[in-house]
C-alpha positions as CSV (number, residue, x, y, z in Angstrom):
1,X,76.0,117.9,112.9
2,X,74.7,116.6,109.5
3,X,75.4,118.9,106.6
4,X,71.9,119.3,105.1
5,X,73.4,121.7,102.1
6,X,76.0,119.2,100.9
7,X,75.5,116.8,98.1
8,X,78.0,114.8,95.9
9,X,78.0,114.7,91.9
10,X,80.3,111.9,90.9
11,X,81.3,111.0,87.2
12,X,84.3,109.3,85.8
13,X,87.2,111.5,85.1
14,X,86.9,111.2,81.4
15,X,83.3,112.8,81.6
16,X,84.8,115.9,83.5
17,X,86.8,117.2,80.6
18,X,84.0,116.3,77.9
19,X,81.4,118.5,80.1
20,X,83.9,121.1,80.4
21,X,84.3,121.2,76.4
22,X,80.7,121.5,76.0
23,X,80.0,124.1,78.7
24,X,83.0,126.3,78.7
25,X,84.9,125.5,75.3
26,X,86.6,128.6,75.0
27,X,87.8,129.1,78.6
28,X,91.2,128.0,79.8
29,X,91.4,124.6,81.4
30,X,95.3,124.8,81.9
31,X,97.7,127.5,81.8
32,X,101.6,127.1,81.9
33,X,103.8,130.3,81.5
34,X,104.3,129.7,77.8
35,X,101.5,127.7,77.0
36,X,97.7,127.2,77.6
37,X,94.7,124.9,76.5
38,X,91.1,125.8,76.4
39,X,88.6,123.2,77.5
40,X,87.9,122.2,73.8
41,X,91.6,121.9,73.1
42,X,92.4,119.8,76.0
43,X,89.4,117.5,75.3
44,X,90.0,117.1,71.6
45,X,93.7,116.4,72.3
46,X,92.9,113.8,75.0
47,X,90.5,112.2,72.4
48,X,93.4,112.2,70.1
49,X,95.7,110.2,72.5
50,X,93.1,107.6,73.3
51,X,92.5,107.0,69.5
52,X,96.3,106.5,69.2
53,X,96.2,104.0,72.1
54,X,93.4,102.0,70.3
55,X,95.4,101.9,67.3
56,X,98.3,100.4,69.2
57,X,96.0,97.6,70.6
58,X,95.6,99.3,74.0
59,X,92.1,98.4,75.6
60,X,89.7,99.6,78.5
61,X,91.1,98.1,81.9
62,X,94.8,97.8,80.6
63,X,97.5,99.8,82.3
64,X,99.1,103.0,80.7
65,X,102.1,104.6,82.4
66,X,103.1,108.3,81.9
67,X,106.6,109.8,83.1
68,X,107.5,113.4,82.2
69,X,107.8,116.7,84.0
70,X,104.5,118.8,84.1
71,X,103.4,119.8,80.6
72,X,100.2,120.0,78.5
73,X,101.1,116.5,76.8
74,X,101.2,115.0,80.3
75,X,97.6,116.1,81.1
76,X,96.3,115.0,77.7
77,X,98.1,111.7,77.9
78,X,96.3,111.2,81.5
79,X,93.0,112.1,80.2
80,X,93.3,110.3,77.1
81,X,93.9,107.0,78.9
82,X,91.3,107.2,81.5
83,X,88.7,108.4,78.9
84,X,89.5,105.0,77.2
85,X,88.7,103.4,80.4
86,X,92.4,102.4,81.1
87,X,94.2,102.7,84.4
88,X,96.6,105.6,84.3
89,X,100.1,105.0,85.9
90,X,101.7,108.3,86.6
91,X,105.4,107.7,87.3
92,X,107.6,109.9,89.6
93,X,110.0,112.0,87.5
94,X,112.8,111.8,90.3
95,X,112.7,108.0,90.0
96,X,115.7,106.4,88.5
97,X,116.2,103.4,86.3
98,X,116.0,100.5,89.0
99,X,112.6,102.1,90.2
100,X,111.3,102.7,86.7
101,X,112.1,99.1,85.8
102,X,110.4,97.8,88.8
103,X,107.0,99.8,88.3
104,X,106.8,99.0,84.5
105,X,107.2,95.2,85.6
106,X,104.9,95.4,88.7
107,X,102.3,97.5,87.2
108,X,101.9,95.3,84.1
109,X,101.8,98.4,82.0
110,X,100.9,97.6,78.2
111,X,102.0,101.1,77.0
112,X,104.3,103.8,78.3
113,X,104.0,107.7,77.3
114,X,106.7,110.3,77.7
115,X,108.3,113.2,76.1
116,X,111.7,114.2,74.3
117,X,113.0,117.5,74.2
118,X,116.4,118.9,73.5
119,X,115.7,121.5,76.4
120,X,114.3,119.1,78.9
121,X,116.2,118.9,82.5
122,X,115.6,115.2,82.5
123,X,116.3,112.7,79.7
124,X,113.4,110.5,80.2
125,X,113.9,108.4,77.1
126,X,117.5,107.7,78.1
127,X,116.2,106.6,81.7
128,X,113.7,104.2,80.0
129,X,116.6,102.5,77.9
130,X,118.8,102.3,81.3
131,X,115.5,100.7,82.9
132,X,115.0,98.1,80.0
133,X,118.1,97.6,78.0
134,X,116.4,95.8,75.2
135,X,114.4,98.9,74.4
136,X,116.9,100.9,72.2
137,X,117.3,97.7,70.1
138,X,113.7,97.0,69.4
139,X,112.5,96.9,66.1
140,X,109.2,98.1,66.3
141,X,108.3,100.3,69.2
142,X,104.4,99.7,68.4
143,X,104.8,96.4,69.0
144,X,107.3,95.5,71.5
145,X,108.6,92.0,72.8
146,X,110.8,92.8,75.4
147,X,112.3,90.0,77.9
148,X,112.4,92.3,80.6
149,X,108.7,93.2,80.7
150,X,106.6,90.9,78.4
151,X,103.3,92.9,79.1
152,X,104.7,96.1,77.6
153,X,103.9,96.5,74.0
154,X,104.3,100.2,73.1
155,X,106.5,103.1,74.1
156,X,105.3,106.7,72.8
157,X,106.5,110.2,72.8
158,X,103.6,112.7,73.3
159,X,106.3,115.2,72.4
160,X,109.3,114.9,70.4
161,X,110.6,112.7,67.6
162,X,113.3,110.2,66.6
163,X,114.4,108.6,69.6
164,X,115.5,104.8,69.4
165,X,113.0,102.5,70.9
166,X,109.9,105.2,70.9
167,X,107.1,105.9,68.6
168,X,107.5,109.7,67.5
169,X,104.6,112.1,68.1
170,X,103.8,112.4,64.2
171,X,103.6,108.8,63.8
172,X,101.4,108.4,66.8
173,X,99.3,110.9,65.3
174,X,99.1,109.1,62.1
175,X,98.2,105.8,63.7
176,X,95.4,107.8,65.5
177,X,93.7,109.1,62.2
178,X,92.7,105.4,61.6
179,X,90.4,105.2,64.5
180,X,87.0,106.7,64.8
181,X,86.5,109.2,67.7
182,X,83.1,107.9,68.4
183,X,85.0,104.5,69.5
184,X,86.6,106.6,72.3
185,X,83.5,108.0,73.4
186,X,81.8,104.5,73.4
187,X,84.6,103.3,75.9
188,X,84.3,106.4,77.8
189,X,80.6,106.0,78.4
190,X,80.9,102.6,79.8
191,X,83.4,103.6,82.6
192,X,82.0,102.8,86.1
193,X,82.7,105.2,89.0
194,X,84.2,102.1,91.1
195,X,86.5,101.0,87.9
196,X,90.1,101.6,88.9
197,X,91.2,104.9,87.2
198,X,94.6,105.5,88.9
199,X,97.7,103.3,90.1
200,X,99.8,105.7,92.1
201,X,103.2,104.4,93.5
202,X,104.2,105.8,96.7
203,X,107.5,105.5,98.5
204,X,107.8,104.4,102.0
205,X,109.9,102.5,104.2
206,X,109.7,99.4,102.1
207,X,112.5,98.6,99.7
208,X,110.1,99.0,96.5
209,X,107.4,101.7,96.0
210,X,103.8,100.5,96.4
211,X,100.9,100.8,93.8
212,X,97.7,102.3,95.4
213,X,94.6,101.3,93.3
214,X,92.3,104.3,93.3
215,X,88.7,104.3,91.7
216,X,87.2,107.1,89.5
217,X,84.9,107.8,92.6
218,X,87.8,108.0,95.2
219,X,89.6,110.6,93.3
220,X,86.7,112.6,91.9
221,X,84.0,112.6,94.5
222,X,85.6,114.5,97.4
223,X,88.0,116.7,95.0
224,X,84.9,118.2,93.1
225,X,82.8,118.3,96.1
226,X,85.6,120.3,98.1
227,X,86.1,122.6,95.1
228,X,82.6,123.3,94.6
229,X,81.6,124.2,98.1
230,X,84.9,125.3,99.8
231,X,87.5,126.5,97.2
232,X,86.0,128.2,94.4
233,X,85.1,131.9,94.6
234,X,83.3,133.7,92.2
235,X,82.1,132.4,88.9
236,X,85.8,131.6,87.6
237,X,88.0,129.5,89.9
238,X,91.5,130.2,89.1
239,X,94.1,127.8,91.1
240,X,97.8,127.6,91.2
241,X,99.5,124.4,92.2
242,X,103.3,123.9,91.4
243,X,103.3,120.5,92.5
244,X,104.4,117.5,90.1
245,X,101.3,115.9,88.1
246,X,102.3,112.5,89.0
247,X,101.7,113.3,92.9
248,X,98.2,112.9,94.3
249,X,98.8,116.4,95.7
250,X,98.6,117.9,92.3
251,X,96.2,115.2,90.4
252,X,93.2,115.7,92.9
253,X,93.3,119.4,93.0
254,X,93.7,119.4,89.2
255,X,90.4,117.4,88.9
256,X,88.8,119.6,91.4
257,X,89.3,122.5,89.3
258,X,88.1,120.9,86.2
259,X,85.0,119.9,88.0
260,X,84.3,123.5,88.6
261,X,85.1,124.6,84.9
262,X,88.0,126.7,86.5
263,X,91.6,127.2,85.4
264,X,94.7,125.2,86.6
265,X,97.9,127.2,86.7
266,X,101.2,125.3,87.1
267,X,104.6,125.1,85.5
268,X,107.0,122.6,84.2
269,X,109.2,123.3,87.1
270,X,108.8,125.5,90.3
271,X,110.7,128.9,90.3
272,X,109.3,131.3,92.7
273,X,109.7,134.1,90.1
274,X,108.0,132.5,87.3
275,X,105.3,131.3,89.8
276,X,104.6,135.0,91.1
277,X,104.4,136.2,87.3
278,X,102.0,133.4,86.5
279,X,99.5,134.1,89.6
280,X,99.7,137.9,89.0
281,X,99.0,137.5,85.3
282,X,96.2,135.2,85.4
283,X,94.3,136.5,88.5
284,X,94.9,133.5,90.9
285,X,92.0,133.0,93.1
286,X,93.3,129.9,95.2
287,X,97.0,128.9,96.0
288,X,98.0,125.4,96.8
289,X,101.6,126.1,97.8
290,X,101.2,122.9,100.2
291,X,104.6,122.8,101.6
292,X,107.0,125.2,103.6
293,X,109.9,125.1,101.0
294,X,107.6,126.5,98.2
295,X,105.9,129.1,100.4
296,X,109.3,130.4,101.6
297,X,110.6,130.4,98.0
298,X,107.6,132.6,97.1
299,X,107.3,135.0,99.9
300,X,111.2,135.6,100.2
301,X,111.6,136.3,96.3
302,X,112.5,139.8,95.5
303,X,109.3,140.0,92.9
304,X,107.1,139.2,95.7
305,X,104.1,141.8,96.5
306,X,101.2,140.7,98.2
307,X,99.2,143.7,96.8
308,X,99.6,142.2,93.4
309,X,97.9,139.2,94.3
310,X,94.6,140.9,95.5
311,X,92.6,138.3,93.6
312,X,93.7,135.7,95.9
313,X,91.0,134.3,98.2
314,X,91.8,130.8,99.4
315,X,95.2,129.2,100.3
316,X,96.0,125.7,101.2
317,X,99.1,125.2,103.1
318,X,100.5,122.5,105.3
319,X,103.2,123.8,107.6
320,X,104.3,124.9,111.1
321,X,102.4,127.3,113.2
322,X,104.9,130.0,112.5
323,X,104.7,129.9,108.8
324,X,101.1,129.7,108.9
325,X,100.6,132.7,111.0
326,X,102.9,134.5,108.7
327,X,100.9,133.7,105.7
328,X,97.5,134.6,107.3
329,X,99.5,138.1,108.1
330,X,100.6,138.5,104.6
331,X,97.2,137.7,102.9
332,X,94.6,139.0,105.7
333,X,91.7,138.6,103.3
334,X,92.4,135.1,102.3
335,X,90.8,132.1,104.0
336,X,93.8,129.7,104.8
337,X,93.1,126.0,104.9
338,X,95.2,123.2,106.3
339,X,94.5,119.4,105.7
340,X,95.5,115.9,106.3
341,X,95.9,113.8,103.2
342,X,98.0,110.7,101.8
343,X,97.8,108.8,98.4
344,X,96.1,105.9,100.0
345,X,93.3,108.3,100.4
346,X,93.5,109.8,97.0
347,X,94.3,113.1,98.6
348,X,92.5,115.0,101.4
349,X,90.5,113.0,104.3
350,X,90.4,116.1,106.7
351,X,90.2,120.0,106.2
352,X,90.0,122.9,108.0
353,X,86.3,123.7,109.0
354,X,84.6,126.9,108.0
355,X,84.0,128.2,111.4
356,X,87.5,127.7,112.7
357,X,89.5,130.4,114.0
358,X,93.1,131.7,113.0
359,X,94.6,130.1,115.9
360,X,93.0,126.8,115.2
361,X,94.0,127.0,111.4
362,X,97.5,127.6,112.6
363,X,97.7,124.8,115.0
364,X,95.5,122.1,113.5
365,X,94.7,120.2,110.6
366,X,91.1,120.6,110.2
367,X,88.3,118.0,110.9
368,X,87.2,115.0,109.0
369,X,86.2,115.9,105.4
370,X,82.4,115.5,104.3
371,X,81.5,111.7,104.0
372,X,84.5,110.6,105.7
373,X,85.1,108.6,109.0
374,X,88.3,109.0,111.1
375,X,89.4,107.3,114.2
376,X,92.6,107.6,116.4
377,X,93.7,104.3,117.6
378,X,95.8,104.2,121.1
379,X,99.2,103.4,120.8
380,X,98.8,100.5,123.4
381,X,96.2,99.0,121.1
382,X,93.7,99.2,123.8
383,X,90.8,100.9,121.9
384,X,90.6,104.5,120.5
385,X,92.9,107.2,122.1
386,X,91.3,109.8,124.6
387,X,90.9,113.6,123.4
388,X,94.6,115.2,123.7
389,X,96.2,111.7,123.4
390,X,98.4,110.7,120.4
391,X,97.6,107.8,118.5
392,X,97.5,106.5,114.8
393,X,94.7,107.8,112.7
394,X,92.6,105.4,110.9
395,X,90.2,106.5,107.9
396,X,87.2,104.9,106.2
397,X,85.4,106.3,103.3
398,X,84.7,106.5,99.4
399,X,88.1,107.9,99.2
400,X,90.2,105.0,100.4
401,X,92.1,103.0,98.1
402,X,91.3,99.4,97.1
403,X,94.4,98.1,98.2
404,X,98.1,98.1,96.9
405,X,98.6,96.2,93.5
406,X,99.6,92.8,93.6
407,X,100.5,92.9,97.2
408,X,98.0,91.3,99.3
409,X,100.2,91.0,102.4
410,X,100.8,94.7,102.7
411,X,97.1,95.5,101.9
412,X,95.8,93.2,104.6
413,X,98.6,95.0,106.8
414,X,96.9,98.4,105.8
415,X,93.2,97.9,105.3
416,X,91.6,95.8,107.9
417,X,88.3,93.7,107.8
418,X,86.2,96.5,108.8
419,X,87.5,98.9,106.1
420,X,89.7,101.1,108.3
421,X,93.0,102.5,106.6
422,X,95.7,102.2,109.1
423,X,97.7,105.2,107.8
424,X,100.9,105.1,109.8
425,X,100.3,108.7,110.7
426,X,100.4,110.1,114.5
427,X,97.4,112.5,115.3
428,X,95.5,113.6,118.3
429,X,92.1,115.0,118.6
430,X,91.4,118.1,120.6
431,X,88.6,118.5,122.8
432,X,86.6,120.5,120.1
433,X,87.2,117.8,117.5
434,X,90.4,119.4,115.6
435,X,92.8,117.0,114.3
436,X,96.6,117.8,115.1
437,X,99.5,116.1,113.1
438,X,102.1,114.4,115.1
439,X,104.4,113.0,112.7
440,X,104.6,109.4,111.2
441,X,104.5,106.4,113.4
442,X,107.8,105.3,112.1
443,X,109.2,109.1,112.3
444,X,109.0,108.6,116.0
445,X,112.6,109.0,117.7
446,X,113.5,106.7,120.7
447,X,115.4,108.6,122.9
448,X,116.7,106.7,125.9
449,X,113.3,105.1,126.2
450,X,111.5,108.4,125.6
451,X,109.2,108.4,122.3
452,X,110.0,111.5,120.6
453,X,107.9,113.1,117.6
454,X,110.2,114.8,115.2
455,X,107.7,117.2,114.0
456,X,107.7,118.5,117.7
457,X,111.4,119.6,117.4
458,X,111.1,120.9,113.8
459,X,108.1,123.2,114.7
460,X,109.9,124.5,117.5
461,X,113.1,125.2,115.3
462,X,110.9,127.1,113.0
463,X,109.9,129.5,115.7
464,X,113.4,130.8,115.5
465,X,113.3,134.3,113.3
466,X,116.3,132.7,111.2
467,X,115.0,129.4,110.2
468,X,112.9,128.7,107.0
469,X,112.9,125.0,107.1
470,X,113.7,122.3,109.8
471,X,113.7,118.7,109.3
472,X,114.8,116.2,112.3
473,X,115.9,112.6,112.0
474,X,117.3,110.3,114.6
475,X,121.1,109.5,114.7
476,X,122.2,106.0,116.2
477,X,123.5,106.4,119.8
478,X,125.2,103.7,121.7
479,X,123.8,104.9,125.0
480,X,120.5,106.4,124.1
481,X,119.6,104.1,121.1
482,X,119.2,107.2,119.1
483,X,119.5,111.1,119.5
484,X,117.8,113.9,117.5
485,X,119.8,115.7,114.7
486,X,118.2,118.8,112.7
487,X,119.0,119.9,109.3
488,X,117.9,123.3,108.6
489,X,117.7,125.9,105.7
490,X,117.9,129.5,106.9
491,X,115.8,132.5,105.7
492,X,117.4,134.6,102.9
493,X,119.9,137.1,104.4
494,X,119.7,135.4,107.9
495,X,122.8,133.8,109.8
496,X,122.8,131.5,112.6
497,X,125.1,128.9,113.7
498,X,124.4,125.4,115.1
499,X,125.4,126.3,118.6
500,X,123.1,129.1,118.7
501,X,120.1,127.0,117.4
502,X,120.7,124.4,119.9
503,X,120.8,127.3,122.8
504,X,117.6,128.3,121.3
505,X,115.9,125.0,122.3
506,X,117.5,124.5,125.7
507,X,115.2,125.2,128.6
508,X,112.3,125.4,126.0
509,X,111.7,121.8,125.1
510,X,112.7,118.7,127.1
511,X,116.3,117.9,127.3
512,X,116.3,114.6,125.5
513,X,114.6,116.5,122.4
514,X,117.2,119.0,122.1
515,X,119.0,118.6,118.7
516,X,122.6,117.0,119.5
517,X,123.8,118.5,115.9
518,X,122.7,120.9,113.5
519,X,123.5,120.8,109.7
520,X,122.9,123.7,107.5
521,X,121.2,122.8,103.9
522,X,121.4,125.3,101.1
523,X,118.1,126.2,99.3
524,X,117.2,124.0,96.4
525,X,119.5,121.1,97.7
526,X,117.2,119.1,100.0
527,X,116.9,115.3,98.8
528,X,113.3,115.2,97.8
529,X,110.8,112.4,97.2
530,X,108.2,113.9,95.0
531,X,106.9,116.9,97.4
532,X,108.3,115.8,100.5
533,X,111.9,115.9,102.0
534,X,113.2,112.4,101.9
535,X,114.4,111.8,105.4
536,X,116.0,108.2,104.6
537,X,118.2,110.2,102.5
538,X,119.1,112.7,105.4
539,X,119.8,109.6,107.7
540,X,122.2,108.2,105.1
541,X,123.8,111.7,105.1
542,X,124.4,111.1,108.6
543,X,125.9,107.7,108.1
544,X,128.0,108.7,105.3
C-alpha cells in the first residue's frame, strides 16, 4: 500500500549540522560520559577542521581518512571533511598495520586525521608508522612525500601533540586561522546529494576489505526519514548507540539523530555500567544496542534497573527470538524494532512495520523500508523464491552503494545491470510479507550433502536458559565435508557443560544440525570484526 503520509527531505550531510546550529544552537548534539558538544559547538569545530584541511591543500572531491576511537574529535573531523565536499573514509579502529596500509593506498587518501592521547587504548600513530615505515622520518607532515603512498600529503592529530610524522592540533589550528570560514560554506553549498560522501571499507571473505561508495543521498535520505517518522519521540529525540562511529550501524543512526535535531549518546568504548549511567542521566528515549553481546552486557549488569530507564520508548535490536522476547518483557512500554541492513545499503533497507505484533517482531526482521525494493532470488537460479522458501535477498533503491571503489570486477559481481544489489544474505519472505534472516550465503554449512544455516543452530542454542551468545561454524570433516561446531558464551552465574548443550539439541533439531563440539568463550574475548563476531577467526581457532 502506498504511504501517502510519507515524504523525504534530503540534504548533504554538512547542511544537517549547519541547520542544527541555527535551529537549536544550545541543544546538546553529542554527549559522552565526560564530554558534550552543543549544535553550535559541533558546527564551529567542524568548520575549524574544514579550514585546516583547506590550509593543507585539501580540495573538494578528495579523500580524507579518519581513524580513532569514538570521540568528539572524530565526529568533528568527519563533519568537517564532508562539509568541504571531500569524501570521508572512516577506518576500522581494530585494523592492523597491513590493513591500514592497504586502505590508505587503495582509497587514494590525501589526508589522514587521527588522535593521540597518553590514556588511549590503541596507539593510532604507532599503527600508522608501522603501516607506513617512512612516515616517522618525514620532514614535514603537512607536505608529505611518501614512496608507499604518493597521494597522501598530510597526517594530522585532531587531538594531541608532538608525535613524529604528524601535524599537532595546535599547529593545525594555527593553519586554519589563515582560511576564511566563508570558503568552507562556499564549498558546502556546492555539494550535490548524489556526490560521494563516504567510502566505507567492509571486510568479507576476500583477502582485502572493499570500499563501498556511498552518496550523501544514500546515507542521509533513509536515516533522517526513519528518525523523523519512526524513531523520534516527543520534541527531543535522545538516542544511545554504543557502536563505533567508523561503522555504518553508528554513522547512519547518528545522522538520523542530527537530522531530527536530537541528541546522540555514545562512548569511547562500550562498558555496560557506564552505558547505563549515561542513559539514565540523559533521559534516553531510544536505544540502539544492535547485537546480542551488547544487550546481554546491559541486562546482566548489577546496576541495571529497567525502572530507571522509564523514558525509553524505542529499541532497535537484532538478535535471536529468545533475547528479543526477553527485551520486550523487560521494557513493555517500548516499541521494539528489528531490521535488515548492511554497509552496501548505507545501513537499514528493511524495518519492522508499525502494525506488526510482538511475535512478528521477535521472529522476523521487518519489511522493505520506505522507497526500497526487495526481491528474494531462488537459490536454483530460476526466478524469485516462493513465500517460505530461503533465497538470496536482492535490494534496489536510493540507499544502494555506487559500487566498490577501484574494483569494477567485484562491483559487476554485486550490482547487476538492472541496479539490483546481490547481498549474499539469505532470507525468506513469510506469507504476510515479513522478512526472516537465514544467515549468509557463505555462512551455509554443507553437512553430508545437506545445506545447514548456521543461524538456525545458533537460534536454538540461545533458547537454553544458560546461553547468552552462540556462534556456529563448520569444521572440515573427511566423511561429511564439514560438521557444525558451536562457540558459546554463558550468562553470568550460569553453568552448563558441552555434553548438556549437545543433548539439549538432540531430538529437537535434525541430527546433522546438532553441534559435534561446543567451545566456551569468556565475555569480552570474542574475536570481533567491528560490531560482529569474526567467524573466520573462529574457524582458524578450530584449525589451530
